[in-house]
C-alpha positions as CSV (number, residue, x, y, z in Angstrom):
1,S,-215.3,-132.6,-153.0
2,G,-212.6,-132.6,-150.6
3,T,-210.8,-135.4,-152.1
4,R,-210.7,-133.7,-155.3
5,E,-209.3,-130.4,-153.7
6,T,-206.5,-132.4,-152.3
7,L,-205.6,-134.0,-155.5
8,R,-205.7,-130.5,-157.1
9,R,-203.3,-129.1,-154.6
10,V,-201.3,-132.3,-155.0
11,G,-201.1,-131.9,-158.6
12,S,-199.8,-128.2,-158.2
13,N,-197.3,-128.7,-155.9
14,I,-195.9,-131.7,-157.9
15,G,-195.5,-129.5,-160.9
16,H,-194.2,-126.3,-159.3
17,F,-192.0,-128.7,-157.5
18,A,-190.8,-130.1,-161.3
19,R,-190.6,-126.3,-162.8
20,S,-188.1,-125.5,-159.9
21,M,-186.1,-128.8,-160.9
22,T,-186.1,-128.3,-164.4
23,K,-185.1,-124.8,-164.0
24,A,-182.4,-125.8,-161.6
25,L,-181.0,-128.0,-163.8
26,T,-181.2,-125.7,-166.6
27,G,-178.7,-123.6,-164.6
28,L,-176.4,-125.9,-163.5
29,M,-176.3,-127.1,-167.0
30,Q,-175.4,-123.4,-168.1
31,T,-173.1,-122.8,-165.5
32,H,-170.9,-125.9,-166.9
33,T,-170.9,-125.4,-170.9
34,E,-171.5,-121.8,-172.0
35,T,-167.8,-120.1,-172.8
36,P,-167.8,-117.0,-170.6
37,P,-167.3,-113.9,-173.0
38,Q,-164.0,-112.6,-174.2
39,Q,-163.0,-109.9,-172.2
40,E,-161.2,-106.4,-173.9
41,L,-157.5,-106.9,-175.0
42,G,-155.6,-103.7,-173.0
43,C,-151.7,-103.0,-173.8
44,P,-150.2,-105.4,-172.9
45,V,-148.2,-105.0,-169.4
46,A,-145.7,-107.3,-167.3
47,P,-146.9,-107.9,-163.8
48,K,-144.8,-106.9,-161.0
49,G,-143.1,-109.0,-159.0
50,K,-140.5,-112.1,-160.0
51,P,-141.3,-114.1,-163.1
52,D,-142.9,-117.7,-162.8
53,V,-139.7,-118.6,-165.2
54,A,-136.8,-116.7,-166.7
55,D,-134.1,-117.8,-169.7
56,K,-131.2,-115.6,-171.0
57,V,-130.8,-116.3,-174.7
58,S,-127.7,-115.0,-176.4
59,G,-127.5,-114.3,-180.5
60,I,-130.8,-112.6,-180.6
61,G,-132.3,-109.4,-180.2
62,V,-135.7,-108.0,-179.1
63,A,-136.4,-107.1,-182.6
64,G,-135.9,-110.9,-183.4
65,V,-138.0,-111.7,-180.8
66,R,-140.9,-109.6,-182.1
67,A,-140.3,-110.9,-185.5
68,A,-140.4,-114.6,-184.7
69,V,-143.7,-114.2,-182.5
70,V,-146.1,-112.1,-185.5
71,A,-144.4,-114.3,-188.4
72,E,-147.4,-114.7,-190.4
73,G,-149.0,-118.1,-189.7
74,S,-147.7,-118.0,-186.3
75,P,-145.0,-120.7,-186.1
76,L,-144.3,-120.2,-182.5
77,Y,-147.4,-120.9,-181.4
78,A,-148.3,-123.9,-183.9
79,R,-145.0,-125.3,-183.1
80,F,-144.9,-125.2,-179.4
81,M,-148.5,-126.4,-179.7
82,T,-148.0,-129.2,-181.6
83,E,-144.0,-129.7,-180.2
84,A,-144.5,-129.1,-176.0
85,L,-148.4,-130.7,-176.2
86,A,-149.1,-132.9,-179.0
87,G,-151.9,-130.3,-179.9
88,R,-153.6,-130.7,-182.8
89,D,-156.7,-129.7,-185.3
90,L,-154.9,-126.2,-185.3
91,V,-157.1,-123.2,-186.8
92,I,-154.8,-120.2,-186.2
93,S,-156.1,-116.4,-187.5
94,P,-154.0,-113.7,-189.4
95,W,-152.9,-111.0,-186.6
96,Q,-155.4,-108.3,-187.0
97,A,-156.0,-105.0,-185.0
98,G,-158.6,-104.5,-182.3
99,G,-159.3,-103.8,-179.1
100,Y,-160.0,-100.2,-177.1
101,E,-156.3,-99.4,-176.8
102,Q,-155.5,-101.1,-180.7
103,V,-153.6,-103.7,-180.2
104,E,-153.1,-106.4,-182.5
105,S,-153.9,-110.4,-182.0
106,M,-154.4,-113.4,-183.0
107,T,-156.8,-116.5,-182.1
108,M,-155.9,-120.1,-181.9
109,T,-158.3,-123.2,-181.5
110,Y,-157.1,-126.6,-180.9
111,T,-157.2,-129.6,-179.4
112,M,-155.1,-131.3,-177.3
113,P,-154.9,-134.7,-174.9
114,A,-155.8,-134.4,-171.6
115,P,-152.7,-134.8,-168.9
116,D,-152.7,-138.5,-167.5
117,D,-151.4,-137.9,-164.2
118,V,-154.2,-136.4,-162.9
119,P,-154.7,-136.5,-159.2
120,D,-157.2,-139.2,-157.7
121,M,-159.2,-136.3,-156.1
122,V,-159.1,-134.5,-159.0
123,R,-161.1,-137.2,-160.6
124,R,-163.2,-137.5,-157.9
125,I,-164.7,-134.1,-158.4
126,V,-164.5,-133.4,-162.4
127,A,-164.6,-136.3,-164.8
128,I,-161.6,-135.9,-167.5
129,P,-162.0,-136.5,-170.9
130,E,-160.1,-137.9,-173.6
131,S,-158.9,-134.6,-175.0
132,I,-159.6,-130.8,-174.6
133,S,-161.0,-128.2,-176.9
134,G,-159.2,-124.8,-176.4
135,R,-159.0,-121.4,-177.4
136,A,-156.1,-118.8,-176.9
137,V,-155.8,-114.9,-178.2
138,T,-152.4,-113.8,-178.0
139,W,-152.1,-110.1,-178.6
140,F,-149.4,-107.4,-178.3
141,A,-149.2,-103.2,-178.9
142,P,-147.3,-102.5,-182.5
143,D,-146.8,-99.2,-181.7
144,S,-145.2,-99.4,-178.3
145,E,-141.4,-97.5,-178.8
146,M,-140.4,-99.0,-175.3
147,P,-137.0,-101.0,-175.4
148,H,-138.2,-104.5,-174.6
149,F,-141.1,-106.5,-176.1
150,T,-144.7,-107.7,-174.3
151,V,-147.1,-110.0,-175.3
152,K,-149.8,-111.6,-173.6
153,Q,-151.8,-115.1,-174.1
154,R,-155.0,-116.1,-172.6
155,C,-156.3,-119.7,-172.8
156,T,-159.8,-120.8,-172.3
157,S,-161.0,-125.0,-172.3
158,E,-164.0,-126.2,-172.8
159,G,-165.4,-129.6,-172.0
160,V,-164.6,-130.2,-168.5
161,M,-166.7,-129.2,-165.7
162,Y,-165.6,-125.5,-163.9
163,A,-163.8,-124.6,-167.0
164,D,-165.7,-121.3,-167.8
165,R,-165.1,-120.1,-164.2
166,F,-161.6,-119.2,-165.1
167,H,-159.4,-118.5,-167.7
168,V,-155.3,-118.5,-167.5
169,E,-152.8,-115.4,-168.6
170,I,-149.5,-116.0,-169.7
171,T,-147.1,-112.5,-170.3
172,L,-143.7,-113.1,-172.1
173,E,-141.5,-109.9,-171.9
174,A,-138.3,-110.2,-173.4
175,R,-135.5,-107.1,-172.3
176,A,-132.2,-106.3,-174.2
177,D,-129.6,-107.7,-171.9
178,A,-126.0,-106.5,-173.7
179,A,-123.9,-108.2,-171.2
180,A,-125.1,-111.4,-172.5
181,G,-125.2,-110.5,-176.0
182,G,-128.7,-111.2,-176.5
183,V,-132.3,-110.9,-174.5
184,E,-133.7,-111.9,-171.4
185,L,-137.1,-113.9,-171.4
186,R,-139.3,-113.6,-168.6
187,Q,-142.8,-115.0,-168.2
188,W,-144.9,-114.9,-165.3
189,V,-148.7,-117.1,-165.5
190,E,-151.6,-116.4,-163.8
191,V,-155.1,-118.3,-163.0
192,V,-157.6,-115.6,-163.5
193,W,-160.8,-116.8,-161.3
194,L,-163.8,-115.2,-163.1
195,K,-166.2,-117.2,-160.9
196,P,-165.4,-118.6,-157.5
197,L,-166.0,-123.0,-157.1
198,P,-168.4,-124.4,-154.8
199,W,-167.0,-125.2,-151.6
200,T,-167.2,-128.3,-152.1
201,A,-164.7,-128.0,-155.0
202,S,-162.6,-125.3,-153.4
203,L,-159.5,-127.3,-153.1
204,L,-159.2,-127.7,-156.6
205,G,-158.6,-124.4,-157.4
206,K,-155.2,-124.6,-155.4
207,V,-154.5,-128.0,-157.5
208,I,-155.4,-126.2,-160.9
209,E,-153.1,-123.0,-159.9
210,K,-150.1,-125.4,-159.0
211,R,-150.5,-127.6,-161.8
212,V,-150.5,-124.6,-164.5
213,R,-147.9,-122.7,-162.7
214,S,-145.7,-126.2,-162.9
215,E,-146.6,-127.1,-166.3
216,T,-145.8,-123.9,-167.9
217,A,-142.5,-123.8,-165.9
218,A,-141.8,-127.5,-167.1
219,K,-142.3,-126.3,-171.3
220,F,-140.7,-123.0,-171.2
221,P,-137.6,-124.7,-172.6
222,T,-139.1,-126.0,-175.6
223,F,-140.6,-122.8,-176.1
224,V,-137.1,-120.9,-175.9
225,R,-135.6,-123.5,-178.1
226,I,-138.8,-122.7,-181.3
227,L,-138.1,-118.9,-180.1
228,R,-134.7,-118.9,-180.5
229,D,-134.5,-120.9,-183.5
230,L,-137.4,-118.7,-185.3
231,A,-135.6,-115.7,-184.2
232,A,-132.0,-116.6,-185.8
233,D,-133.9,-117.0,-188.9
234,Q,-135.3,-113.9,-188.8
235,R,-131.9,-112.1,-189.1
């Protein structure tokens, strides 16, 4: 009788342990695979402080920049994704009104190759796939009467560990520049953390932020070139 009771308790403990492990593993898998809920899109406002990168473009105005951004089919973002980032499988929605401040937004999904120069320290923490699936939501305020134009883009990735813990927000502002006979383009880049990384991967956060800023700044001339071409076509 004592032996049966001991075996019963051991079996109960094993069952409890198995259920606990299953619950923990399920939670861990959800942490790394679930797509975070989309946040509301408010009226885009340029961040305070110095932009990450800026350039002056002659021969086009704020209206031309706006026309290039909102052009049907979003050729600005489609070309930038393919020419600068080697993106493929693009699916781009039409611009549509929505959000609690009645902004107009566009959604683009895509696949792009993973960078091939990821530091070894990062590879030891995160498995990097050959390609990454992404989603970008771009929005602006259509009724703004300001003498400038501001557009925001929020980018998320899938299929990489910890990708659900942050998104990247890019703000582009175009202001008239009479001295240059055109516009000044200013861009801010921010990594927005939705959930902190575990302490064992805390250094990864700094690497992500540094890389996002440097890569975005490096691709900015390509973005400006495409924008200039499209804005000129709108005249």
